[in-house]
N, C-alpha and C positions, 0 to 999 in steps of 0.2 A: 903284292902280299907280305915284303919283307917290312913295308912302316905300317902295315893294319898292325895293332894290338889290341886289346882287351879295354875295356873303359873302368876307369877308377872307381866311377860313381854309379857303376852300374853290374852286382853280383853274378846276372846271368852269363854276362858278357866272356868269362874267362872260358866256358864251356864251349859255348858258342866258337871261340877264335879255336878251341884245341881241336872242335872237328872240321872246322876251316881249312887249318894247315894238313887236316888230313886228306885233304881232298873235297869235301861236302861243297855242294851247290848251297848256294844262298836260300835257291826252293826247298830242298832236302833240309837244312836247318832249318826252316819254318813247317815243313810239311810234319817233320818228327816233335815238334814241340821243343827243341833243346831252349830255345830262346824265352816262351811265355809258359811253358810246361804243359800249356793244351795242345794237340795236336791241330795243325791247320792245314785243310785239304787244299795244295794250290793245283787245281786239275780240272777236270769236267766235269759235266754237271751228273754224269753217269758215275764218276770216279767217286766225288763228294756224298753221290748217293749210295754210295757203297762202303764207303767208311763209316756212315750213318748207321747202317745196317749191323757191320762188323760190330761195332758197340755197342748197339741197343739188343741183338740177339746174344753177344756174350755178358747180357747182366753189367756191362762195364755201363751204364748208362740208362735212365728212365726216362731220361727226355735233356733236352740242349741247348745250350745259349749261342745263339746266331749271332756273331759279331760279324758285321758285313766290312767291307773293304772302305775307305773314304772315297770310292767316288756314287756319286748318288744312285748308280743303278743297279749297285749292287745285291738290293734288297728284290728288287725286281728280277734278275737275274736269278738270284734263288728260287723266286716264288714261281718263278715264269718255269723254271727248267730240271731245279733239284725236287719240290715238294711233289708237283705227277709224278715223276718217277718213285718217288717214297709212296704216294698213294697206289698206284697201279702195282707194286709189292703186297698192299694191306698194311704199309708202316706209318702210313697218317691218314685221319681220315678225312673223306671226301664231304662229308654232314654233320651236322651235330644235331644231337636233341635236343638243346636250350639253346639258349640266345643269347645269356649273361656270360662271366667269367663265373659270377657264382655261380649259378645253373651250373656250369661246367664242373665245380671243384665240391659241388655237396653242400656248400656253404649255405646254413639258414640266413633269412634276412635278419639284418640288425639295425636299430636307428640308434643313432646316440653314441653314447659312449659306451663300450662295456662294462657293466658292473662290478664286474673282475677288478678294475683298475681302479676303482674308486675306494 
């Protein structure tokens, strides 16, 4: 750790360096959003589902942007393990009434350029 130092090219690195000096693990630094300011659950599917549920029920989020790791199977793991837990808890739909994103959002059909833009 003596050779470690914050990067002069990344303003987030100073805070990450400080908490690492306090003894935080890399896992804790990532999980508590020190680097990217967005909590990153690094844990089991159950813990990840708990994290999403806690934020949702606290009114801190009305949706989530899921950024999967660099491995190609990350999305499969999320869909196969986390989504079913959220569905069991009634926090994620098991079926949709409509078939398109436009229908889900209640957006009317539109062809061509919106006249308000011209």
